C-alpha positions in Angstrom: 78.9 209.0 -28.9 76.3 210.8 -31.1 75.2 207.4 -32.4 74.7 206.1 -28.9 72.7 209.1 -28.0 70.6 208.7 -31.1 69.8 205.0 -30.2 68.9 206.0 -26.7 66.6 208.7 -27.9 65.0 206.3 -30.4 64.4 203.7 -27.7 62.9 206.4 -25.4 60.5 207.4 -28.2 59.5 203.7 -28.8 59.0 203.2 -25.0 56.8 206.2 -24.7 54.7 205.2 -27.7 54.2 201.7 -26.2 53.2 203.2 -22.8 50.8 205.6 -24.5 49.3 202.7 -26.5 48.9 200.5 -23.3 47.2 203.4 -21.5 44.8 204.0 -24.4 43.9 200.3 -24.6 43.2 200.0 -20.9 41.2 203.2 -20.7 39.2 202.2 -23.8 38.3 198.8 -22.3 37.3 200.4 -19.0 35.1 202.9 -21.0 33.6 200.2 -23.0 32.6 198.0 -20.0 30.9 200.9 -18.3 27.1 200.9 -19.0 24.7 203.5 -17.6 21.4 202.1 -16.3 18.5 202.6 -18.6 16.5 205.8 -18.2 13.1 205.9 -16.5 11.4 206.4 -19.8 13.2 203.4 -21.4 12.1 201.2 -18.6 8.5 202.5 -18.6 7.8 201.8 -22.3 9.9 198.6 -22.5 8.0 195.9 -24.4 4.9 198.0 -24.9 3.2 198.5 -28.3 0.1 200.0 -29.9 -2.1 198.6 -32.6 -4.8 199.9 -35.0 -6.9 197.5 -37.1 -9.8 197.6 -39.6 -11.9 194.8 -40.8 -15.3 193.1 -41.4 -17.7 191.8 -38.9 -20.0 188.8 -39.5 -23.0 188.0 -37.4 -24.3 184.5 -36.5 -27.7 184.3 -34.8 -31.4 184.2 -35.5 -31.4 186.8 -38.2 -28.8 185.5 -40.5 -28.8 183.4 -43.7 -25.3 182.7 -44.9 -23.7 181.1 -41.8 -22.2 178.2 -43.9 -21.1 180.4 -46.9 -18.1 182.5 -46.1 -18.0 184.7 -49.2 -21.7 185.5 -49.1 -21.5 186.1 -45.4 -18.8 188.7 -45.8 -20.3 190.4 -48.8 -24.1 190.3 -47.9 -24.1 190.2 -44.1 -20.8 191.8 -43.3 -20.2 195.3 -41.8 -17.2 197.4 -40.9 -15.5 197.8 -37.6 -12.4 199.6 -36.3 -10.2 198.7 -33.3 -7.4 200.1 -31.3 -5.3 198.4 -28.7 -2.3 198.6 -26.4 -0.1 195.6 -25.5 2.6 194.6 -23.1 4.8 191.6 -23.7 5.3 189.8 -20.5 7.5 187.0 -21.9 8.7 185.7 -25.3 5.5 183.6 -25.4 2.8 185.6 -23.7 1.5 189.1 -24.4 -1.4 191.0 -22.7 -3.7 193.1 -24.8 -6.3 195.8 -23.9 -8.5 196.7 -26.9 -11.5 198.8 -27.8 -13.6 198.2 -30.9 -16.5 200.1 -32.5 -18.5 199.1 -35.5 -21.7 197.6 -36.9 -23.3 194.2 -37.2 -25.9 193.3 -39.8 -27.9 190.3 -40.8 -31.1 189.2 -42.6 -33.4 186.3 -43.2 -36.6 185.7 -45.1 -38.6 187.8 -42.7 -36.5 190.6 -41.5 -33.2 192.5 -41.5 -31.3 194.2 -38.7 -28.4 196.5 -38.0 -26.7 197.1 -34.7 -24.1 199.6 -33.5 -21.7 197.9 -31.1 -18.9 199.1 -28.8 -16.7 196.8 -26.8 -13.8 196.9 -24.4 -11.8 193.7 -23.9 -8.7 192.2 -22.4 -7.0 189.2 -23.9 -4.0 187.0 -23.8 -1.9 186.2 -26.9 0.2 183.1 -27.2 3.2 183.1 -29.6 3.2 179.7 -31.2 6.7 180.0 -32.7 8.4 181.0 -29.4 6.4 178.3 -27.6 7.7 175.4 -29.8 11.0 176.9 -31.1 12.5 179.0 -28.4 15.6 180.0 -30.3 14.5 181.5 -33.6 14.7 184.5 -35.9 11.2 184.1 -37.4 9.5 187.1 -39.0 6.2 185.3 -39.7 4.6 184.6 -36.3 1.3 182.7 -35.9 -0.5 183.1 -32.6 -3.7 182.3 -30.7 -5.7 184.7 -28.5 -8.5 184.4 -25.9 -10.0 186.8 -23.6 -13.2 188.5 -22.3 -14.7 191.9 -21.9 -17.9 194.0 -22.0 -19.9 195.5 -24.8 -22.9 197.7 -25.5 -25.3 197.6 -28.5 -28.1 199.6 -30.2 -30.2 197.5 -32.6 -33.0 198.1 -35.1 -34.9 195.1 -36.6 -37.0 195.8 -39.7 -39.6 193.2 -40.8 -40.5 192.5 -44.5 -44.2 192.4 -43.5 -45.3 196.1 -43.5 -48.0 195.2 -41.0 -45.3 194.4 -38.4 -43.8 197.3 -36.5 -40.0 197.7 -36.4 -38.2 196.6 -33.2 -35.5 198.7 -31.5 -33.5 197.4 -28.6 -30.4 198.5 -26.7 -28.3 197.4 -23.8 -29.3 199.0 -20.6 -25.8 198.3 -19.1 -22.5 196.7 -20.4 -22.8 193.0 -21.0 -20.2 190.2 -21.1 -18.5 189.0 -24.2 -15.9 186.2 -24.7 -13.2 186.1 -27.3 -11.3 183.3 -29.0 -9.3 183.0 -32.2 -5.9 183.7 -33.7 -3.9 185.1 -36.5 -0.4 185.8 -37.7 1.9 188.8 -37.7 4.8 189.7 -39.9 7.8 191.7 -38.7 8.4 194.6 -41.1 11.0 196.5 -39.1 12.2 196.7 -35.5 9.3 199.1 -34.9 6.5 197.9 -37.1 4.5 194.7 -37.6 1.5 193.9 -39.8 -1.1 191.3 -38.9 -4.2 189.5 -40.1 -6.5 188.1 -37.4 -9.8 186.4 -37.0 -11.5 186.5 -33.7 -14.9 185.0 -32.6 -17.0 186.9 -30.1 -19.6 185.1 -28.1 -22.1 187.4 -26.5 -23.8 186.7 -23.2 -27.3 187.3 -24.6 -29.7 186.4 -27.5 -31.0 189.9 -28.2 -28.4 191.5 -30.4 -30.4 191.0 -33.6 -33.7 192.1 -31.9 -35.0 188.5 -32.0 -34.9 185.7 -29.5 -35.2 182.0 -30.4 -33.9 178.6 -29.3 -30.3 179.7 -29.8 -28.8 180.5 -26.4 -26.4 183.3 -27.4 -25.5 185.4 -30.4 -22.0 185.6 -31.7 -20.0 187.3 -34.4 -16.6 187.2 -36.0 -14.2 190.0 -36.7 -11.7 189.5 -39.6 -9.2 192.4 -39.7 -5.8 193.6 -40.8 -3.7 195.7 -38.5 -0.5 197.5 -38.0 1.5 197.5 -34.7 4.0 200.0 -33.5 6.5 198.8 -31.0 7.5 201.6 -28.7 11.2 202.4 -28.1 12.3 199.4 -30.1 14.7 201.0 -32.6 18.4 200.0 -32.4 20.6 203.1 -31.6 23.5 204.2 -33.6 26.9 203.3 -31.9 27.6 207.1 -31.5 24.5 207.3 -29.3 26.0 204.8 -26.8 29.4 206.5 -26.9 27.8 209.8 -25.9 26.2 208.2 -22.9 29.5 206.5 -21.9 28.5 203.0 -22.8 29.1 200.4 -25.5 26.5 199.6 -28.2 24.8 196.2 -27.9 25.9 195.7 -31.5 29.6 195.9 -30.7 29.6 194.7 -27.1 31.8 191.7 -26.5 30.1 188.4 -26.2 
């Protein structure tokens, strides 16, 4: 009789353990499938990023000598500029940018030299070439093209080699139009940071930036720069973060 009671007790223990295991499995699956909606802040900053860049400007116009010689252009007629921008990715292929830039232009020829302080505000569209032609990819090196437009102001001083000629100063009386075109490449360092190298041409809607006018319709310049981009709220969370919120991590969520 004692043996029978022992067997009955054993089976009761096994039954209870099985029931407990089933309950835990069911509750765990229900817990894992529940996902809280993203917070207002997460939705607000989704796909946004900020960028800072530094590089060299090169002027092409009436007062310039080395238009066909890149090295001399950069070393002898180049100046520095700094830019800051904010971006919003609207699709895997297209990204919208708003940028400000401030810097200097410089140039010279056999008769004169000039310097000009410039400030510009532009909006442009970036086209991701990798995602355009290879939709499913894990590329870290991403070439792209950009185009856009904006407005700029300038303050120029033209100095003549002939001491008998007076210096010329000119400045914009109101913001003027500028058109952008070019491209570059970015490299993904981490989930939050990219680095980039970029070359953009800027065509100005006047012929007075260098303080001189000639048969050339418009002046233009290039901006070669390196930059760093911070992608806001793009860091994968630890699984414990999702558990605290009552949701399953994307890293362990069932496919």
